[in-house]
C-alpha positions as CSV (number, residue, x, y, z in Angstrom):
1,M,96.1,79.4,90.0
2,T,95.4,82.5,88.0
3,T,92.7,84.9,89.1
4,E,89.5,84.6,87.1
5,T,88.7,88.0,85.7
6,T,85.4,87.5,83.9
7,T,83.5,90.8,83.8
8,R,79.8,90.5,83.1
9,D,78.3,93.7,81.8
10,T,74.6,93.6,82.7
11,T,71.8,96.0,81.8
12,R,71.9,98.9,84.2
13,S,68.5,100.4,83.4
14,G,66.3,101.5,86.3
15,T,67.0,103.8,89.2
16,Q,70.6,104.6,89.4
17,T,70.4,106.0,92.9
18,A,69.5,102.5,94.1
19,A,72.5,101.0,92.2
20,L,75.4,99.0,93.6
21,T,77.7,101.8,94.6
22,T,81.3,101.3,95.5
23,A,81.9,100.1,99.0
24,R,83.5,102.9,100.9
25,S,82.8,105.4,103.5
26,G,81.3,108.4,101.7
27,T,78.2,109.5,99.8
28,P,76.9,109.7,96.3
29,T,76.5,113.1,94.7
30,T,76.4,114.5,91.2
31,A,78.6,113.5,88.3
32,R,80.6,116.7,88.7
33,T,82.5,115.1,91.6
34,A,83.8,112.3,89.3
35,A,84.7,114.9,86.7
36,R,86.7,116.9,89.2
37,S,88.6,113.7,90.2
38,G,89.6,113.2,86.6
39,T,88.2,109.7,86.6
40,Q,85.3,108.5,84.4
41,T,82.7,106.4,86.1
42,D,79.6,104.7,84.9
43,G,77.9,104.5,88.3
44,P,76.3,107.2,90.5
45,G,78.5,109.9,91.7
46,Y,80.3,109.8,95.0
47,V,81.1,112.8,97.1
48,H,84.8,111.9,97.7
49,G,85.4,111.3,94.0
50,Y,87.2,108.5,92.3
51,S,90.7,109.9,92.3
52,T,93.9,108.1,93.0
53,T,94.1,109.9,96.3
54,E,90.7,108.5,97.3
55,A,91.7,105.0,96.3
56,Q,94.7,105.3,98.5
57,R,92.5,106.5,101.4
58,L,90.3,103.5,101.0
59,G,93.3,101.2,101.1
60,D,94.7,102.9,104.2
61,Q,91.3,102.6,105.9
62,A,91.0,98.9,105.0
63,N,94.5,98.0,106.1
64,T,94.3,100.0,109.4
65,L,90.9,98.4,110.3
66,A,91.4,94.9,108.9
67,E,91.7,93.2,112.3
68,L,88.9,95.2,113.8
69,L,86.4,94.8,111.0
70,H,87.2,91.3,109.6
71,A,87.7,89.5,112.9
72,G,85.2,86.7,113.2
73,T,84.5,86.6,109.4
74,A,85.9,83.5,107.8
75,Y,84.2,81.3,105.2
76,R,84.9,77.6,104.5
77,A,87.0,76.8,101.5
78,G,84.7,76.2,98.5
79,S,82.0,78.5,99.8
80,R,80.3,80.7,97.2
81,V,80.6,84.3,98.5
82,L,79.2,87.5,97.0
83,E,80.9,90.8,97.9
84,A,78.3,93.4,97.0
85,G,79.9,96.8,96.3
86,C,83.6,95.8,96.2
87,G,84.8,99.2,95.0
88,V,88.5,99.3,94.4
89,G,89.0,96.0,96.3
90,A,90.3,97.5,99.5
91,Q,88.2,95.1,101.6
92,T,88.3,92.3,99.0
93,V,91.9,91.4,99.7
94,H,91.3,91.1,103.4
95,L,88.2,89.0,102.8
96,L,90.2,86.7,100.6
97,A,93.1,86.5,103.1
98,A,90.7,85.5,105.9
99,S,89.0,82.9,103.8
100,P,91.4,81.1,101.5
101,G,89.8,78.8,98.9
102,I,86.4,80.5,98.6
103,H,84.8,81.2,95.3
104,L,84.3,84.9,95.4
105,T,82.1,87.0,93.2
106,A,83.0,90.7,93.6
107,A,80.4,93.1,92.2
108,D,80.3,96.8,91.7
109,I,78.5,99.3,89.4
110,S,81.8,101.2,88.5
111,A,83.8,99.6,85.8
112,D,86.8,101.8,86.7
113,S,86.6,100.7,90.4
114,L,86.4,97.0,89.3
115,A,89.6,97.4,87.2
116,Q,91.4,98.8,90.2
117,A,90.0,95.9,92.4
118,R,91.2,93.3,89.8
119,A,94.7,94.9,89.9
120,R,94.8,94.9,93.7
121,V,93.7,91.3,94.0
122,A,96.2,90.2,91.3
123,A,98.9,91.9,93.3
124,H,97.9,90.6,96.8
125,A,96.0,87.4,96.2
126,P,97.1,86.1,92.7
127,G,95.8,82.5,93.4
128,A,92.3,83.6,94.4
129,Q,89.2,82.4,92.6
130,V,87.3,85.6,91.8
131,T,84.6,86.4,89.3
132,W,84.1,90.1,88.6
133,H,80.6,91.3,88.0
134,H,79.7,94.8,86.7
135,G,76.1,95.7,87.5
136,D,73.3,96.9,89.8
137,L,72.6,95.0,93.0
138,H,68.9,95.4,92.4
139,R,69.2,93.6,89.1
140,L,71.7,90.8,89.9
141,P,71.5,88.1,87.2
142,F,72.3,85.2,89.6
143,A,69.9,82.4,90.4
144,D,67.9,82.3,93.6
145,G,70.1,80.9,96.4
146,A,73.3,81.1,94.2
147,F,75.5,82.1,97.2
148,D,76.3,80.7,100.6
149,H,77.3,84.0,102.1
150,L,77.0,87.7,101.4
151,F,79.5,90.4,102.5
152,V,78.4,94.0,102.3
153,C,80.8,96.7,103.7
154,F,80.3,100.5,103.5
155,V,77.6,100.2,100.8
156,L,74.2,100.7,102.4
157,E,75.1,104.2,103.6
158,H,75.0,105.3,100.0
159,L,71.6,103.9,99.0
160,A,68.2,105.6,99.0
161,D,66.4,102.4,100.0
162,P,68.9,100.1,101.9
163,A,66.1,97.7,103.0
164,A,65.1,97.1,99.3
165,A,68.8,96.5,98.5
166,L,69.1,94.0,101.3
167,A,65.9,92.2,100.1
168,A,67.3,92.0,96.6
169,L,70.5,90.5,97.9
170,R,68.6,88.0,100.1
171,R,67.1,86.5,96.9
172,V,70.5,85.3,95.8
173,L,71.4,83.9,99.2
174,R,70.6,80.2,99.9
175,P,68.3,79.4,102.8
176,G,70.5,79.1,105.9
177,G,73.2,81.3,104.3
178,T,74.6,84.3,106.1
179,V,74.9,88.0,105.4
180,T,77.6,90.2,107.0
181,V,77.0,93.9,106.9
182,I,79.5,96.6,108.1
183,E,78.7,100.3,108.3
184,G,79.9,103.3,110.1
185,D,78.0,106.0,112.0
186,H,79.4,109.5,111.9
187,G,77.3,110.4,115.0
188,S,79.6,108.1,117.0
189,A,82.6,110.4,116.4
190,F,83.8,112.3,119.5
191,F,87.2,113.6,120.3
192,H,89.4,115.8,122.5
193,P,90.0,118.7,122.3
194,E,86.3,119.2,121.8
195,S,85.5,121.7,119.0
196,A,82.2,123.1,117.8
197,A,83.9,124.0,114.5
198,A,85.1,120.4,114.0
199,R,81.7,118.9,114.8
200,A,80.0,121.3,112.4
201,T,82.4,120.2,109.7
202,V,81.6,116.6,110.2
203,D,77.9,117.5,110.2
204,H,78.4,119.0,106.7
205,L,79.4,115.6,105.4
206,V,76.3,114.0,107.1
207,R,74.0,116.6,105.5
208,L,75.6,116.2,102.1
209,Q,75.1,112.4,102.2
210,S,71.5,112.8,103.4
211,G,70.8,115.3,100.6
212,A,72.1,112.8,98.1
213,G,69.8,110.1,99.4
214,G,72.2,108.3,101.7
215,D,72.6,108.0,105.4
216,A,76.0,108.6,107.2
217,L,74.3,107.5,110.5
218,I,73.2,104.2,109.2
219,G,75.2,102.0,111.6
220,R,72.6,102.4,114.3
221,R,69.9,101.2,111.9
222,L,71.4,97.8,110.9
223,H,69.2,95.6,113.1
224,P,65.8,97.0,111.9
225,L,67.0,97.2,108.3
226,L,68.0,93.6,108.2
227,T,64.8,92.5,110.0
228,E,62.7,94.5,107.5
229,A,64.5,92.8,104.6
230,G,63.4,89.4,105.9
231,F,66.6,88.2,107.6
232,A,66.5,86.2,110.9
233,D,68.8,85.8,113.8
234,V,70.1,89.3,113.4
235,T,73.1,90.2,115.6
236,V,74.8,93.6,115.7
237,R,78.0,94.3,117.5
238,P,79.9,97.6,117.8
239,R,83.5,97.7,116.6
240,T,85.1,100.8,118.3
241,V,88.2,102.6,117.2
242,Y,89.9,104.6,119.8
243,A,93.1,106.5,119.0
244,D,95.5,108.4,121.3
245,G,99.2,109.0,121.7
246,S,99.8,105.5,122.8
247,R,98.4,104.1,119.5
248,P,100.3,105.9,116.8
249,A,99.3,103.5,114.1
250,L,95.7,104.3,114.7
251,V,96.3,108.0,115.0
252,E,98.0,108.0,111.6
253,G,96.0,105.3,109.8
254,F,92.5,106.2,111.1
255,T,92.3,109.7,112.5
256,R,94.5,111.4,110.0
257,R,94.4,109.3,106.8
258,T,90.9,107.9,107.1
259,F,88.5,110.1,109.0
260,V,90.0,113.6,108.6
261,A,90.9,112.9,105.0
262,M,87.3,111.7,104.3
263,V,85.7,114.9,105.8
264,E,88.2,117.2,104.1
265,S,87.4,115.7,100.7
266,V,83.8,117.2,100.8
267,R,85.1,120.8,101.1
268,S,84.1,121.8,97.6
269,D,80.7,120.3,97.8
270,A,80.0,121.8,101.2
271,L,80.9,125.3,99.9
272,A,78.9,124.8,96.7
273,A,75.9,123.8,98.8
274,G,76.2,126.9,100.9
275,L,76.6,124.9,104.1
276,T,79.7,126.8,105.3
277,T,82.4,129.3,104.4
278,P,86.0,128.5,103.5
279,D,87.3,129.9,106.7
280,A,84.8,128.0,108.9
281,F,85.4,124.7,107.1
282,D,89.2,125.0,107.3
283,R,89.0,125.9,110.9
284,G,87.0,122.7,111.5
285,I,89.5,120.6,109.7
286,A,92.4,122.2,111.6
287,D,90.6,121.3,114.9
288,L,90.0,117.7,113.7
289,R,93.7,117.4,112.9
290,R,94.5,118.7,116.4
291,T,92.9,115.6,117.8
292,A,95.7,113.6,116.2
293,E,98.4,115.6,117.8
294,E,100.0,115.3,121.3
295,G,97.2,115.2,123.9
296,G,94.5,114.6,121.4
297,T,92.1,111.6,121.3
298,F,89.6,110.3,118.8
299,H,86.7,107.8,119.0
300,Y,84.5,106.2,116.3
301,T,82.2,103.2,116.2
302,F,81.5,100.9,113.3
303,F,78.7,98.4,113.5
304,K,79.0,94.8,112.2
305,A,75.8,92.8,111.7
306,V,75.4,89.1,110.9
307,A,72.1,87.5,110.0
308,V,70.7,84.4,108.4
309,N,68.4,83.9,105.4
310,P,65.6,81.8,107.0
């Protein structure tokens, strides 16, 4: 079966900061970030940019964390599933692998990211039934109750009003349908050797994301957000990553290629915002890298929530 690649271009008028951003760990910023990456986008900016390097980082993250984040998420064949904020498809391929036979609609506000997602799915899940939707999650054209399940991963952290976004998504979820939301929380990062410089560098990312209207600490807020949006039976569970010398795959895949790479990508924005100096930022990154070397350890917690549309 060939992959359905219908792209619906919907009206994207309205507040762009509340738009359906690409699903990834990061933060929106001004359009200059996309310009620096050399990739044109038609959605809100994103502090890590839309470069090939960033797409690779997202793939590394998804592959490294697939078992941790997707465990327990499987939908019955024939289910209508909406992935809101599919980005470059890094999570999409794992979602499809865990739930063969679903009818997936993958949505994002960036046409360029959708093109990458289509290519990724075509390579890794060529028989999947996927409809590609280009648009804003606050203005989804689908009928009330159109989907059996919603999957939202690394999206809410970018939005100025995540509760409103969840309420808009609840409209297209049938009564009794489920939503799964996965978010990180940069406040959960701790490591050895401890370093004030490294912690300050992580905090620069948190501040940049807050200044852009997002929340890099949103993981701890999932239960109240889902409750406020009208969902019931909300259950939130931590999914912890711990990496040390006995877990080299996590050290490489998560500590180095996911977390440190993510923080390092905001260097230009942190300097431009006057949050730090080049020497101080680079010292913090060096200390973060030290946690991935012999004798170092790194810990981070993701939060996975499941709830029901009453």
